[in-house]
C-alpha positions as CSV (number, residue, x, y, z in Angstrom):
1,M,-11.2,6.9,7.8
2,P,-9.9,7.4,4.3
3,E,-11.2,8.2,1.3
4,L,-11.3,4.9,-0.9
5,N,-10.2,7.4,-4.0
6,A,-7.6,9.1,-2.0
7,G,-3.9,8.8,-3.1
8,R,-1.1,7.4,-1.8
9,P,2.2,10.5,-0.7
10,G,5.0,8.7,-0.8
11,M,8.8,10.7,-1.3
12,Y,11.0,9.2,-4.1
13,R,14.3,10.1,-5.6
14,C,15.5,11.4,-9.1
15,P,18.7,8.9,-10.0
16,V,20.4,11.0,-12.5
17,C,20.3,14.6,-9.8
18,S,19.5,12.8,-7.1
19,Y,16.9,16.4,-7.2
20,R,14.2,14.8,-3.3
21,D,10.3,15.0,-3.6
22,L,6.8,14.6,-2.5
23,V,3.6,13.5,-4.6
24,E,0.5,11.7,-4.1
25,L,-0.3,8.4,-6.2
26,E,-3.2,7.6,-6.9
27,Q,-4.5,4.0,-4.4
28,S,-5.5,2.1,-7.9
29,A,-2.5,2.8,-10.1
30,E,0.5,-0.2,-9.2
31,R,3.4,2.4,-10.8
32,H,2.9,5.9,-11.4
33,S,4.6,7.8,-14.3
34,I,6.3,11.7,-13.7
35,E,8.4,13.9,-14.6
36,C,11.4,15.2,-12.5
37,G,10.8,18.6,-10.1
38,N,14.8,19.7,-11.3
39,C,15.7,17.6,-14.1
40,G,12.3,17.1,-16.8
41,T,13.8,12.8,-16.3
42,P,11.2,11.0,-17.1
43,L,10.6,9.0,-14.5
44,D,7.9,5.0,-13.2
45,L,7.2,5.1,-9.9
46,A,5.5,2.8,-7.7
47,P,5.1,2.0,-3.8
48,R,7.8,-0.4,-2.1
49,D,4.9,-1.4,-0.3
50,V,1.8,0.2,2.1
51,H,3.2,1.1,5.1
52,S,6.8,3.5,3.5
53,L,6.1,6.6,2.3
54,Q,9.2,5.9,0.4
55,L,9.0,5.1,-2.9
56,S,10.9,2.8,-5.7
57,V,12.0,4.6,-9.4
58,Q,13.3,3.7,-11.8
59,I,14.0,6.2,-14.9
60,A,10.9,5.5,-17.8
61,E,11.7,4.5,-21.2
62,I,11.2,6.9,-23.4
63,R,9.2,5.2,-27.3
64,L,10.6,7.1,-30.4
65,P,8.1,7.8,-32.5
66,S,8.6,4.9,-35.6
67,P,10.1,6.2,-39.3
């Protein structure tokens, strides 16, 4: 039986450099922010569904500090 707080594995592909990697997401989080392991692009990841290892990927919105 899986633990309640166990992470959920998933695979993403960076839309900038096409790098693929496995990550472990928190079960309770709908979205997870990481940096691409190859090019450093900030990414937002989300599970596609409960049975898929593939993750939906978007380039994260970068907020610039206000002057």
